[in-house]
All heavy atoms as a GROMACS GRO file, in nm:
protein
  591
    1MET      N    1  -1.773  -0.672   0.545
    1MET     CA    2  -1.681  -0.628   0.433
    1MET      C    3  -1.572  -0.729   0.411
    1MET      O    4  -1.512  -0.774   0.501
    1MET     CB    5  -1.629  -0.499   0.463
    1MET     CG    6  -1.526  -0.432   0.363
    1MET     SD    7  -1.445  -0.288   0.395
    1MET     CE    8  -1.570  -0.184   0.450
    2SER      N    9  -1.548  -0.765   0.280
    2SER     CA   10  -1.441  -0.864   0.244
    2SER      C   11  -1.312  -0.796   0.241
    2SER      O   12  -1.296  -0.668   0.235
    2SER     CB   13  -1.473  -0.924   0.110
    2SER     OG   14  -1.456  -0.829   0.008
    3TRP      N   15  -1.200  -0.868   0.245
    3TRP     CA   16  -1.065  -0.823   0.245
    3TRP      C   17  -1.040  -0.742   0.105
    3TRP      O   18  -0.973  -0.645   0.102
    3TRP     CB   19  -0.963  -0.920   0.262
    3TRP     CG   20  -0.941  -1.019   0.150
    3TRP    CD1   21  -1.006  -1.137   0.138
    3TRP    CD2   22  -0.849  -1.005   0.050
    3TRP    NE1   23  -0.967  -1.202   0.014
    3TRP    CE2   24  -0.868  -1.119  -0.036
    3TRP    CE3   25  -0.758  -0.911   0.004
    3TRP    CZ2   26  -0.800  -1.136  -0.157
    3TRP    CZ3   27  -0.682  -0.931  -0.106
    3TRP    CH2   28  -0.708  -1.047  -0.188
    4THR      N   29  -1.106  -0.788  -0.003
    4THR     CA   30  -1.096  -0.727  -0.130
    4THR      C   31  -1.168  -0.586  -0.129
    4THR      O   32  -1.098  -0.492  -0.186
    4THR     CB   33  -1.143  -0.805  -0.246
    4THR    OG1   34  -1.281  -0.842  -0.223
    4THR    CG2   35  -1.065  -0.934  -0.260
    5ASP      N   36  -1.279  -0.572  -0.066
    5ASP     CA   37  -1.341  -0.450  -0.048
    5ASP      C   38  -1.253  -0.344   0.033
    5ASP      O   39  -1.237  -0.234  -0.002
    5ASP     CB   40  -1.479  -0.459   0.019
    5ASP     CG   41  -1.585  -0.523  -0.074
    5ASP    OD1   42  -1.572  -0.514  -0.192
    5ASP    OD2   43  -1.673  -0.579  -0.022
    6ALA      N   44  -1.192  -0.402   0.137
    6ALA     CA   45  -1.109  -0.322   0.229
    6ALA      C   46  -0.982  -0.275   0.160
    6ALA      O   47  -0.941  -0.154   0.161
    6ALA     CB   48  -1.070  -0.403   0.353
    7ALA      N   49  -0.929  -0.363   0.068
    7ALA     CA   50  -0.809  -0.322  -0.013
    7ALA      C   51  -0.847  -0.219  -0.111
    7ALA      O   52  -0.774  -0.117  -0.125
    7ALA     CB   53  -0.753  -0.440  -0.087
    8GLY      N   54  -0.960  -0.240  -0.172
    8GLY     CA   55  -1.000  -0.130  -0.268
    8GLY      C   56  -1.036  -0.003  -0.210
    8GLY      O   57  -1.000   0.101  -0.262
    9LEU      N   58  -1.100   0.003  -0.093
    9LEU     CA   59  -1.120   0.118  -0.019
    9LEU      C   60  -0.998   0.192   0.017
    9LEU      O   61  -0.984   0.315   0.010
    9LEU     CB   62  -1.217   0.097   0.090
    9LEU     CG   63  -1.368   0.077   0.050
    9LEU    CD1   64  -1.446   0.044   0.168
    9LEU    CD2   65  -1.425   0.197  -0.021
   10ALA      N   66  -0.900   0.119   0.058
   10ALA     CA   67  -0.769   0.166   0.111
   10ALA      C   68  -0.706   0.228  -0.013
   10ALA      O   69  -0.637   0.341   0.005
   10ALA     CB   70  -0.687   0.064   0.178
   11GLY      N   71  -0.710   0.170  -0.120
   11GLY     CA   72  -0.660   0.224  -0.244
   11GLY      C   73  -0.720   0.354  -0.284
   11GLY      O   74  -0.648   0.448  -0.324
   12VAL      N   75  -0.850   0.362  -0.278
   12VAL     CA   76  -0.923   0.487  -0.315
   12VAL      C   77  -0.874   0.600  -0.217
   12VAL      O   78  -0.848   0.717  -0.255
   12VAL     CB   79  -1.074   0.460  -0.300
   12VAL    CG1   80  -1.154   0.597  -0.302
   12VAL    CG2   81  -1.119   0.374  -0.418
   13LEU      N   82  -0.870   0.563  -0.085
   13LEU     CA   83  -0.823   0.669   0.006
   13LEU      C   84  -0.681   0.716  -0.015
   13LEU      O   85  -0.661   0.832  -0.010
   13LEU     CB   86  -0.827   0.606   0.147
   13LEU     CG   87  -0.794   0.695   0.267
   13LEU    CD1   88  -0.897   0.810   0.272
   13LEU    CD2   89  -0.804   0.624   0.399
   14MET      N   90  -0.590   0.621  -0.046
   14MET     CA   91  -0.458   0.663  -0.082
   14MET      C   92  -0.451   0.759  -0.204
   14MET      O   93  -0.380   0.864  -0.203
   14MET     CB   94  -0.369   0.546  -0.112
   14MET     CG   95  -0.331   0.460   0.009
   14MET     SD   96  -0.221   0.336  -0.022
   14MET     CE   97  -0.062   0.427  -0.021
   15ILE      N   98  -0.528   0.729  -0.306
   15ILE     CA   99  -0.522   0.809  -0.426
   15ILE      C  100  -0.591   0.941  -0.395
   15ILE      O  101  -0.536   1.057  -0.436
   15ILE     CB  102  -0.600   0.742  -0.543
   15ILE    CG1  103  -0.508   0.623  -0.594
   15ILE    CG2  104  -0.630   0.841  -0.654
   15ILE    CD1  105  -0.581   0.535  -0.698
   16LEU      N  106  -0.703   0.951  -0.316
   16LEU     CA  107  -0.768   1.076  -0.283
   16LEU      C  108  -0.677   1.164  -0.198
   16LEU      O  109  -0.681   1.281  -0.216
   16LEU     CB  110  -0.895   1.050  -0.226
   16LEU     CG  111  -1.017   0.998  -0.319
   16LEU    CD1  112  -1.134   0.970  -0.237
   16LEU    CD2  113  -1.041   1.098  -0.424
   17VAL      N  114  -0.615   1.106  -0.104
   17VAL     CA  115  -0.521   1.184  -0.011
   17VAL      C  116  -0.409   1.243  -0.094
   17VAL      O  117  -0.368   1.354  -0.084
   17VAL     CB  118  -0.466   1.092   0.107
   17VAL    CG1  119  -0.349   1.170   0.176
   17VAL    CG2  120  -0.574   1.068   0.192
   18ALA      N  121  -0.346   1.162  -0.188
   18ALA     CA  122  -0.243   1.225  -0.275
   18ALA      C  123  -0.307   1.337  -0.357
   18ALA      O  124  -0.230   1.437  -0.384
   18ALA     CB  125  -0.186   1.106  -0.353
   19TYR      N  126  -0.419   1.311  -0.416
   19TYR     CA  127  -0.478   1.410  -0.508
   19TYR      C  128  -0.502   1.546  -0.427
   19TYR      O  129  -0.476   1.661  -0.477
   19TYR     CB  130  -0.600   1.362  -0.574
   19TYR     CG  131  -0.661   1.465  -0.673
   19TYR    CD1  132  -0.605   1.492  -0.785
   19TYR    CD2  133  -0.777   1.533  -0.628
   19TYR    CE1  134  -0.657   1.589  -0.874
   19TYR    CE2  135  -0.833   1.627  -0.713
   19TYR     CZ  136  -0.768   1.651  -0.841
   19TYR     OH  137  -0.826   1.746  -0.923
   20ALA      N  138  -0.566   1.522  -0.305
   20ALA     CA  139  -0.592   1.643  -0.229
   20ALA      C  140  -0.469   1.710  -0.191
   20ALA      O  141  -0.462   1.839  -0.188
   20ALA     CB  142  -0.674   1.599  -0.107
   21GLY      N  143  -0.367   1.644  -0.149
   21GLY     CA  144  -0.243   1.702  -0.109
   21GLY      C  145  -0.182   1.790  -0.229
   21GLY      O  146  -0.132   1.896  -0.199
   22ALA      N  147  -0.189   1.725  -0.351
   22ALA     CA  148  -0.142   1.800  -0.462
   22ALA      C  149  -0.223   1.922  -0.495
   22ALA      O  150  -0.172   2.028  -0.529
   22ALA     CB  151  -0.129   1.706  -0.588
   23ALA      N  152  -0.355   1.903  -0.486
   23ALA     CA  153  -0.442   2.021  -0.529
   23ALA      C  154  -0.437   2.132  -0.426
   23ALA      O  155  -0.454   2.247  -0.455
   23ALA     CB  156  -0.585   1.958  -0.531
   24LEU      N  157  -0.411   2.093  -0.297
   24LEU     CA  158  -0.398   2.196  -0.193
   24LEU      C  159  -0.245   2.250  -0.179
   24LEU      O  160  -0.219   2.341  -0.087
   24LEU     CB  161  -0.442   2.143  -0.063
   24LEU     CG  162  -0.592   2.101  -0.069
   24LEU    CD1  163  -0.621   2.035   0.077
   24LEU    CD2  164  -0.682   2.231  -0.077
   25GLY      N  165  -0.158   2.203  -0.268
   25GLY     CA  166  -0.024   2.264  -0.260
   25GLY      C  167   0.061   2.195  -0.153
   25GLY      O  168   0.166   2.260  -0.126
   26ARG      N  169   0.011   2.092  -0.091
   26ARG     CA  170   0.098   2.027   0.028
   26ARG      C  171   0.182   1.916  -0.017
   26ARG      O  172   0.262   1.867   0.050
   26ARG     CB  173  -0.009   1.980   0.134
   26ARG     CG  174  -0.098   2.084   0.184
   26ARG     CD  175  -0.076   2.106   0.330
   26ARG     NE  176  -0.158   2.200   0.380
   26ARG     CZ  177  -0.128   2.276   0.477
   26ARG    NH1  178  -0.014   2.260   0.535
   26ARG    NH2  179  -0.210   2.361   0.518
   27LEU      N  180   0.162   1.870  -0.136
   27LEU     CA  181   0.233   1.755  -0.195
   27LEU      C  182   0.264   1.776  -0.337
   27LEU      O  183   0.187   1.814  -0.412
   27LEU     CB  184   0.148   1.629  -0.184
   27LEU     CG  185   0.204   1.485  -0.193
   27LEU    CD1  186   0.314   1.469  -0.089
   27LEU    CD2  187   0.098   1.376  -0.172
   28ASP      N  188   0.393   1.754  -0.377
   28ASP     CA  189   0.434   1.766  -0.501
   28ASP      C  190   0.386   1.657  -0.599
   28ASP      O  191   0.415   1.534  -0.569
   28ASP     CB  192   0.585   1.770  -0.515
   28ASP     CG  193   0.648   1.779  -0.659
   28ASP    OD1  194   0.572   1.806  -0.740
   28ASP    OD2  195   0.774   1.756  -0.668
   29PRO      N  196   0.299   1.682  -0.694
   29PRO     CA  197   0.245   1.569  -0.765
   29PRO      C  198   0.354   1.492  -0.852
   29PRO      O  199   0.325   1.377  -0.889
   29PRO     CB  200   0.152   1.645  -0.866
   29PRO     CG  201   0.181   1.784  -0.861
   29PRO     CD  202   0.252   1.807  -0.740
   30LYS      N  203   0.461   1.546  -0.868
   30LYS     CA  204   0.568   1.470  -0.943
   30LYS      C  205   0.668   1.418  -0.843
   30LYS      O  206   0.779   1.360  -0.882
   30LYS     CB  207   0.637   1.560  -1.039
   30LYS     CG  208   0.552   1.612  -1.148
   30LYS     CD  209   0.643   1.709  -1.247
   30LYS     CE  210   0.558   1.761  -1.346
   30LYS     NZ  211   0.634   1.852  -1.439
   31GLY      N  212   0.642   1.428  -0.709
   31GLY     CA  213   0.737   1.379  -0.604
   31GLY      C  214   0.713   1.228  -0.579
   31GLY      O  215   0.608   1.170  -0.618
   32ALA      N  216   0.811   1.176  -0.515
   32ALA     CA  217   0.811   1.030  -0.488
   32ALA      C  218   0.693   0.987  -0.405
   32ALA      O  219   0.633   0.886  -0.429
   32ALA     CB  220   0.942   0.994  -0.424
   33TRP      N  221   0.659   1.071  -0.309
   33TRP     CA  222   0.550   1.031  -0.218
   33TRP      C  223   0.410   1.022  -0.287
   33TRP      O  224   0.337   0.933  -0.263
   33TRP     CB  225   0.539   1.120  -0.090
   33TRP     CG  226   0.652   1.091   0.010
   33TRP    CD1  227   0.750   1.179   0.037
   33TRP    CD2  228   0.673   0.976   0.082
   33TRP    NE1  229   0.837   1.116   0.134
   33TRP    CE2  230   0.792   0.999   0.165
   33TRP    CE3  231   0.602   0.854   0.094
   33TRP    CZ2  232   0.843   0.902   0.251
   33TRP    CZ3  233   0.649   0.753   0.186
   33TRP    CH2  234   0.770   0.781   0.253
   34SER      N  235   0.387   1.120  -0.361
   34SER     CA  236   0.264   1.137  -0.439
   34SER      C  237   0.257   1.020  -0.538
   34SER      O  238   0.143   0.954  -0.555
   34SER     CB  239   0.250   1.270  -0.508
   34SER     OG  240   0.138   1.276  -0.586
   35LEU      N  241   0.367   0.986  -0.615
   35LEU     CA  242   0.369   0.893  -0.713
   35LEU      C  243   0.351   0.755  -0.651
   35LEU      O  244   0.277   0.659  -0.699
   35LEU     CB  245   0.494   0.896  -0.796
   35LEU     CG  246   0.507   1.023  -0.890
   35LEU    CD1  247   0.641   1.029  -0.936
   35LEU    CD2  248   0.399   1.016  -0.995
   36LEU      N  249   0.418   0.728  -0.537
   36LEU     CA  250   0.408   0.599  -0.461
   36LEU      C  251   0.267   0.575  -0.411
   36LEU      O  252   0.213   0.470  -0.423
   36LEU     CB  253   0.511   0.595  -0.352
   36LEU     CG  254   0.538   0.465  -0.289
   36LEU    CD1  255   0.587   0.364  -0.391
   36LEU    CD2  256   0.646   0.478  -0.174
   37ALA      N  257   0.209   0.684  -0.352
   37ALA     CA  258   0.060   0.666  -0.307
   37ALA      C  259  -0.024   0.630  -0.417
   37ALA      O  260  -0.119   0.546  -0.403
   37ALA     CB  261   0.020   0.799  -0.234
   38ASN      N  262  -0.004   0.687  -0.537
   38ASN     CA  263  -0.087   0.670  -0.649
   38ASN      C  264  -0.070   0.528  -0.698
   38ASN      O  265  -0.155   0.454  -0.736
   38ASN     CB  266  -0.058   0.764  -0.766
   38ASN     CG  267  -0.142   0.891  -0.745
   38ASN    OD1  268  -0.268   0.897  -0.767
   38ASN    ND2  269  -0.076   0.998  -0.699
   39LEU      N  270   0.051   0.474  -0.708
   39LEU     CA  271   0.090   0.341  -0.752
   39LEU      C  272   0.028   0.240  -0.658
   39LEU      O  273  -0.041   0.145  -0.700
   39LEU     CB  274   0.239   0.324  -0.763
   39LEU     CG  275   0.290   0.178  -0.799
   39LEU    CD1  276   0.237   0.145  -0.938
   39LEU    CD2  277   0.438   0.172  -0.801
   40ILE      N  278   0.060   0.240  -0.533
   40ILE     CA  279   0.005   0.165  -0.438
   40ILE      C  280  -0.152   0.158  -0.432
   40ILE      O  281  -0.222   0.057  -0.434
   40ILE     CB  282   0.055   0.189  -0.293
   40ILE    CG1  283   0.203   0.151  -0.291
   40ILE    CG2  284  -0.010   0.104  -0.183
   40ILE    CD1  285   0.284   0.204  -0.159
   41GLY      N  286  -0.200   0.284  -0.440
   41GLY     CA  287  -0.350   0.288  -0.438
   41GLY      C  288  -0.419   0.219  -0.560
   41GLY      O  289  -0.509   0.147  -0.541
   42ALA      N  290  -0.357   0.252  -0.666
   42ALA     CA  291  -0.405   0.186  -0.797
   42ALA      C  292  -0.401   0.031  -0.794
   42ALA      O  293  -0.488  -0.044  -0.831
   42ALA     CB  294  -0.337   0.245  -0.918
   43CYS      N  295  -0.287  -0.008  -0.734
   43CYS     CA  296  -0.269  -0.158  -0.724
   43CYS      C  297  -0.371  -0.217  -0.631
   43CYS      O  298  -0.420  -0.333  -0.662
   43CYS     CB  299  -0.121  -0.192  -0.686
   43CYS     SG  300   0.001  -0.165  -0.821
   44LEU      N  301  -0.391  -0.150  -0.522
   44LEU     CA  302  -0.490  -0.210  -0.426
   44LEU      C  303  -0.634  -0.205  -0.486
   44LEU      O  304  -0.716  -0.307  -0.472
   44LEU     CB  305  -0.498  -0.121  -0.293
   44LEU     CG  306  -0.375  -0.136  -0.208
   44LEU    CD1  307  -0.378  -0.030  -0.097
   44LEU    CD2  308  -0.379  -0.283  -0.149
   45ILE      N  309  -0.667  -0.108  -0.566
   45ILE     CA  310  -0.796  -0.111  -0.638
   45ILE      C  311  -0.797  -0.216  -0.746
   45ILE      O  312  -0.901  -0.298  -0.756
   45ILE     CB  313  -0.827   0.025  -0.704
   45ILE    CG1  314  -0.843   0.136  -0.584
   45ILE    CG2  315  -0.950   0.016  -0.790
   45ILE    CD1  316  -0.849   0.279  -0.640
   46LEU      N  317  -0.688  -0.242  -0.799
   46LEU     CA  318  -0.678  -0.351  -0.911
   46LEU      C  319  -0.708  -0.485  -0.847
   46LEU      O  320  -0.765  -0.570  -0.900
   46LEU     CB  321  -0.540  -0.351  -0.984
   46LEU     CG  322  -0.530  -0.256  -1.095
   46LEU    CD1  323  -0.387  -0.248  -1.145
   46LEU    CD2  324  -0.624  -0.284  -1.215
   47VAL      N  325  -0.644  -0.508  -0.730
   47VAL     CA  326  -0.670  -0.633  -0.654
   47VAL      C  327  -0.812  -0.654  -0.632
   47VAL      O  328  -0.861  -0.773  -0.648
   47VAL     CB  329  -0.586  -0.628  -0.515
   47VAL    CG1  330  -0.632  -0.745  -0.426
   47VAL    CG2  331  -0.434  -0.644  -0.546
   48SER      N  332  -0.883  -0.555  -0.577
   48SER     CA  333  -1.022  -0.572  -0.548
   48SER      C  334  -1.104  -0.591  -0.688
   48SER      O  335  -1.192  -0.665  -0.684
   48SER     CB  336  -1.081  -0.443  -0.483
   48SER     OG  337  -1.094  -0.335  -0.576
   49LEU      N  338  -1.058  -0.539  -0.794
   49LEU     CA  339  -1.125  -0.557  -0.928
   49LEU      C  340  -1.092  -0.705  -0.984
   49LEU      O  341  -1.181  -0.767  -1.040
   49LEU     CB  342  -1.084  -0.453  -1.022
   49LEU     CG  343  -1.138  -0.316  -1.006
   49LEU    CD1  344  -1.060  -0.211  -1.086
   49LEU    CD2  345  -1.283  -0.303  -1.030
   50LEU      N  346  -0.975  -0.739  -0.970
   50LEU     CA  347  -0.938  -0.870  -1.031
   50LEU      C  348  -0.976  -0.989  -0.953
   50LEU      O  349  -1.008  -1.091  -1.009
   50LEU     CB  350  -0.782  -0.870  -1.058
   50LEU     CG  351  -0.737  -0.769  -1.159
   50LEU    CD1  352  -0.575  -0.762  -1.172
   50LEU    CD2  353  -0.787  -0.795  -1.296
   51VAL      N  354  -0.989  -0.971  -0.818
   51VAL     CA  355  -1.016  -1.083  -0.735
   51VAL      C  356  -1.163  -1.098  -0.706
   51VAL      O  357  -1.223  -1.211  -0.709
   51VAL     CB  358  -0.940  -1.082  -0.595
   51VAL    CG1  359  -0.982  -1.196  -0.505
   51VAL    CG2  360  -0.788  -1.085  -0.626
   52ALA      N  361  -1.233  -0.983  -0.696
   52ALA     CA  362  -1.378  -0.988  -0.657
   52ALA      C  363  -1.472  -0.955  -0.764
   52ALA      O  364  -1.543  -1.043  -0.817
   52ALA     CB  365  -1.392  -0.903  -0.536
   53ASP      N  366  -1.477  -0.835  -0.808
   53ASP     CA  367  -1.569  -0.788  -0.899
   53ASP      C  368  -1.502  -0.723  -1.024
   53ASP      O  369  -1.479  -0.605  -1.026
   53ASP     CB  370  -1.656  -0.677  -0.834
   53ASP     CG  371  -1.745  -0.741  -0.723
   53ASP    OD1  372  -1.798  -0.855  -0.746
   53ASP    OD2  373  -1.757  -0.672  -0.619
   54PHE      N  374  -1.481  -0.806  -1.120
   54PHE     CA  375  -1.410  -0.755  -1.249
   54PHE      C  376  -1.497  -0.653  -1.320
   54PHE      O  377  -1.618  -0.676  -1.338
   54PHE     CB  378  -1.377  -0.870  -1.345
   54PHE     CG  379  -1.306  -0.824  -1.455
   54PHE    CD1  380  -1.169  -0.787  -1.449
   54PHE    CD2  381  -1.362  -0.810  -1.587
   54PHE    CE1  382  -1.099  -0.741  -1.566
   54PHE    CE2  383  -1.301  -0.768  -1.688
   54PHE     CZ  384  -1.160  -0.739  -1.684
   55ASN      N  385  -1.439  -0.553  -1.361
   55ASN     CA  386  -1.494  -0.452  -1.447
   55ASN      C  387  -1.397  -0.393  -1.546
   55ASN      O  388  -1.295  -0.344  -1.496
   55ASN     CB  389  -1.554  -0.332  -1.360
   55ASN     CG  390  -1.616  -0.221  -1.436
   55ASN    OD1  391  -1.552  -0.153  -1.514
   55ASN    ND2  392  -1.744  -0.199  -1.414
   56LEU      N  393  -1.413  -0.414  -1.670
   56LEU     CA  394  -1.310  -0.391  -1.771
   56LEU      C  395  -1.259  -0.250  -1.771
   56LEU      O  396  -1.148  -0.218  -1.768
   56LEU     CB  397  -1.361  -0.435  -1.910
   56LEU     CG  398  -1.246  -0.410  -2.018
   56LEU    CD1  399  -1.112  -0.495  -1.996
   56LEU    CD2  400  -1.306  -0.454  -2.154
   57SER      N  401  -1.365  -0.151  -1.776
   57SER     CA  402  -1.317  -0.015  -1.782
   57SER      C  403  -1.250   0.036  -1.658
   57SER      O  404  -1.151   0.107  -1.662
   57SER     CB  405  -1.445   0.072  -1.814
   57SER     OG  406  -1.544   0.064  -1.710
   58SER      N  407  -1.294  -0.018  -1.543
   58SER     CA  408  -1.227   0.031  -1.422
   58SER      C  409  -1.084  -0.035  -1.403
   58SER      O  410  -0.992   0.031  -1.364
   58SER     CB  411  -1.310  -0.014  -1.300
   58SER     OG  412  -1.436   0.063  -1.291
   59THR      N  413  -1.073  -0.153  -1.455
   59THR     CA  414  -0.939  -0.227  -1.462
   59THR      C  415  -0.845  -0.148  -1.548
   59THR      O  416  -0.722  -0.128  -1.515
   59THR     CB  417  -0.961  -0.367  -1.497
   59THR    OG1  418  -1.050  -0.441  -1.404
   59THR    CG2  419  -0.830  -0.436  -1.496
   60ALA      N  420  -0.890  -0.114  -1.664
   60ALA     CA  421  -0.815  -0.033  -1.761
   60ALA      C  422  -0.766   0.098  -1.699
   60ALA      O  423  -0.647   0.137  -1.711
   60ALA     CB  424  -0.889  -0.006  -1.898
   61MET      N  425  -0.862   0.167  -1.635
   61MET     CA  426  -0.829   0.295  -1.577
   61MET      C  427  -0.706   0.279  -1.463
   61MET      O  428  -0.623   0.351  -1.463
   61MET     CB  429  -0.957   0.360  -1.510
   61MET     CG  430  -0.936   0.492  -1.449
   61MET     SD  431  -0.884   0.605  -1.577
   61MET     CE  432  -0.830   0.739  -1.469
   62GLU      N  433  -0.741   0.185  -1.370
   62GLU     CA  434  -0.646   0.163  -1.264
   62GLU      C  435  -0.518   0.117  -1.304
   62GLU      O  436  -0.414   0.147  -1.256
   62GLU     CB  437  -0.712   0.078  -1.151
   62GLU     CG  438  -0.828   0.143  -1.084
   62GLU     CD  439  -0.802   0.279  -1.033
   62GLU    OE1  440  -0.698   0.308  -0.979
   62GLU    OE2  441  -0.895   0.366  -1.045
   63GLY      N  442  -0.522   0.028  -1.407
   63GLY     CA  443  -0.390  -0.027  -1.462
   63GLY      C  444  -0.309   0.090  -1.529
   63GLY      O  445  -0.198   0.097  -1.514
   64SER      N  446  -0.386   0.182  -1.600
   64SER     CA  447  -0.321   0.295  -1.666
   64SER      C  448  -0.268   0.384  -1.552
   64SER      O  449  -0.147   0.439  -1.562
   64SER     CB  450  -0.414   0.376  -1.751
   64SER     OG  451  -0.462   0.291  -1.853
   65TRP      N  452  -0.342   0.407  -1.451
   65TRP     CA  453  -0.299   0.494  -1.339
   65TRP      C  454  -0.173   0.444  -1.272
   65TRP      O  455  -0.085   0.516  -1.242
   65TRP     CB  456  -0.413   0.499  -1.240
   65TRP     CG  457  -0.408   0.610  -1.133
   65TRP    CD1  458  -0.346   0.617  -1.022
   65TRP    CD2  459  -0.478   0.736  -1.151
   65TRP    NE1  460  -0.364   0.730  -0.958
   65TRP    CE2  461  -0.449   0.815  -1.037
   65TRP    CE3  462  -0.566   0.789  -1.241
   65TRP    CZ2  463  -0.498   0.943  -1.018
   65TRP    CZ3  464  -0.611   0.916  -1.227
   65TRP    CH2  465  -0.582   0.995  -1.106
   66ALA      N  466  -0.173   0.313  -1.264
   66ALA     CA  467  -0.051   0.249  -1.191
   66ALA      C  468   0.064   0.263  -1.281
   66ALA      O  469   0.181   0.294  -1.240
   66ALA     CB  470  -0.080   0.101  -1.164
   67LEU      N  471   0.053   0.248  -1.414
   67LEU     CA  472   0.165   0.249  -1.504
   67LEU      C  473   0.224   0.395  -1.515
   67LEU      O  474   0.332   0.419  -1.517
   67LEU     CB  475   0.125   0.210  -1.652
   67LEU     CG  476   0.103   0.054  -1.661
   67LEU    CD1  477   0.049   0.020  -1.802
   67LEU    CD2  478   0.227  -0.016  -1.635
   68VAL      N  479   0.130   0.495  -1.517
   68VAL     CA  480   0.174   0.637  -1.518
   68VAL      C  481   0.260   0.666  -1.393
   68VAL      O  482   0.359   0.726  -1.393
   68VAL     CB  483   0.060   0.739  -1.533
   68VAL    CG1  484   0.100   0.877  -1.514
   68VAL    CG2  485   0.000   0.722  -1.671
   69ALA      N  486   0.203   0.621  -1.278
   69ALA     CA  487   0.274   0.652  -1.150
   69ALA      C  488   0.414   0.576  -1.144
   69ALA      O  489   0.508   0.637  -1.099
   69ALA     CB  490   0.188   0.588  -1.036
   70LEU      N  491   0.419   0.447  -1.201
   70LEU     CA  492   0.540   0.382  -1.216
   70LEU      C  493   0.641   0.456  -1.301
   70LEU      O  494   0.757   0.462  -1.271
   70LEU     CB  495   0.513   0.235  -1.255
   70LEU     CG  496   0.634   0.149  -1.264
   70LEU    CD1  497   0.700   0.126  -1.126
   70LEU    CD2  498   0.592   0.015  -1.320
   71ALA      N  499   0.596   0.489  -1.412
   71ALA     CA  500   0.676   0.568  -1.509
   71ALA      C  501   0.741   0.699  -1.441
   71ALA      O  502   0.855   0.726  -1.452
   71ALA     CB  503   0.599   0.611  -1.633
   72GLY      N  504   0.654   0.760  -1.361
   72GLY     CA  505   0.699   0.873  -1.290
   72GLY      C  506   0.806   0.846  -1.181
   72GLY      O  507   0.908   0.919  -1.172
   73LEU      N  508   0.795   0.735  -1.113
   73LEU     CA  509   0.885   0.683  -1.020
   73LEU      C  510   1.023   0.646  -1.094
   73LEU      O  511   1.130   0.676  -1.042
   73LEU     CB  512   0.837   0.576  -0.938
   73LEU     CG  513   0.727   0.612  -0.828
   73LEU    CD1  514   0.664   0.496  -0.778
   73LEU    CD2  515   0.802   0.689  -0.728
   74VAL      N  516   1.010   0.581  -1.206
   74VAL     CA  517   1.135   0.549  -1.280
   74VAL      C  518   1.204   0.670  -1.323
   74VAL      O  519   1.329   0.678  -1.315
   74VAL     CB  520   1.096   0.454  -1.402
   74VAL    CG1  521   1.201   0.428  -1.500
   74VAL    CG2  522   1.040   0.311  -1.350
   75ARG      N  523   1.123   0.762  -1.377
   75ARG     CA  524   1.184   0.896  -1.410
   75ARG      C  525   1.264   0.955  -1.304
   75ARG      O  526   1.370   1.008  -1.322
   75ARG     CB  527   1.082   0.990  -1.471
   75ARG     CG  528   1.135   1.121  -1.513
   75ARG     CD  529   1.018   1.223  -1.538
   75ARG     NE  530   0.935   1.242  -1.429
   75ARG     CZ  531   0.955   1.330  -1.334
   75ARG    NH1  532   1.062   1.403  -1.333
   75ARG    NH2  533   0.867   1.344  -1.234
   76LEU      N  534   1.198   0.958  -1.183
   76LEU     CA  535   1.265   1.018  -1.067
   76LEU      C  536   1.396   0.941  -1.033
   76LEU      O  537   1.502   1.002  -0.999
   76LEU     CB  538   1.176   1.016  -0.942
   76LEU     CG  539   1.075   1.126  -0.910
   76LEU    CD1  540   0.993   1.101  -0.801
   76LEU    CD2  541   1.151   1.255  -0.918
   77GLY      N  542   1.392   0.807  -1.043
   77GLY     CA  543   1.501   0.726  -1.020
   77GLY      C  544   1.622   0.762  -1.102
   77GLY      O  545   1.739   0.770  -1.062
   78PHE      N  546   1.590   0.779  -1.236
   78PHE     CA  547   1.697   0.815  -1.334
   78PHE      C  548   1.756   0.949  -1.307
   78PHE      O  549   1.869   0.975  -1.325
   78PHE     CB  550   1.643   0.801  -1.481
   78PHE     CG  551   1.647   0.665  -1.533
   78PHE    CD1  552   1.528   0.604  -1.577
   78PHE    CD2  553   1.762   0.586  -1.535
   78PHE    CE1  554   1.524   0.473  -1.622
   78PHE    CE2  555   1.764   0.454  -1.590
   78PHE     CZ  556   1.640   0.404  -1.622
   79LYS      N  557   1.666   1.041  -1.270
   79LYS     CA  558   1.698   1.183  -1.238
   79LYS      C  559   1.806   1.179  -1.123
   79LYS      O  560   1.903   1.249  -1.124
   79LYS     CB  561   1.587   1.267  -1.200
   79LYS     CG  562   1.548   1.374  -1.303
   79LYS     CD  563   1.424   1.447  -1.244
   79LYS     CE  564   1.402   1.579  -1.332
   79LYS     NZ  565   1.299   1.639  -1.289
   80ARG      N  566   1.775   1.100  -1.024
   80ARG     CA  567   1.863   1.111  -0.904
   80ARG      C  568   1.990   1.037  -0.924
   80ARG      O  569   2.090   1.063  -0.848
   80ARG     CB  570   1.779   1.043  -0.789
   80ARG     CG  571   1.671   1.124  -0.743
   80ARG     CD  572   1.595   1.070  -0.616
   80ARG     NE  573   1.485   1.160  -0.575
   80ARG     CZ  574   1.400   1.131  -0.496
   80ARG    NH1  575   1.406   1.010  -0.428
   80ARG    NH2  576   1.302   1.222  -0.459
   81ARG      N  577   1.988   0.937  -1.021
   81ARG     CA  578   2.118   0.868  -1.052
   81ARG      C  579   2.208   0.960  -1.128
   81ARG      O  580   2.338   0.927  -1.116
   81ARG     CB  581   2.096   0.739  -1.135
   81ARG     CG  582   2.053   0.630  -1.057
   81ARG     CD  583   2.035   0.509  -1.141
   81ARG     NE  584   2.152   0.420  -1.125
   81ARG     CZ  585   2.174   0.314  -1.204
   81ARG    NH1  586   2.090   0.285  -1.298
   81ARG    NH2  587   2.274   0.233  -1.178
   82GLY      N  588   2.169   1.057  -1.194
   82GLY     CA  589   2.263   1.136  -1.257
   82GLY      C  590   2.213   1.168  -1.395
   82GLY      O  591   2.232   1.240  -1.476
   0.00000   0.00000   0.00000
């Protein structure tokens, strides 16, 4: 297994754990931990797509996923600032 495959699989695991945690009521889907896991997971999958096996639709999906998670984190940051 290449390092890009390992990065992509780690990203998938992070997103699935965050989703399962939210679906089971153990993790707030709008909370920092969930959003951070989604952002990092999507970025790891993007690395595997951009470096090893490019796929346009998957890249668009993961890029969008990362941007939504980042927007949520920015929103949280503004909320906490006042």
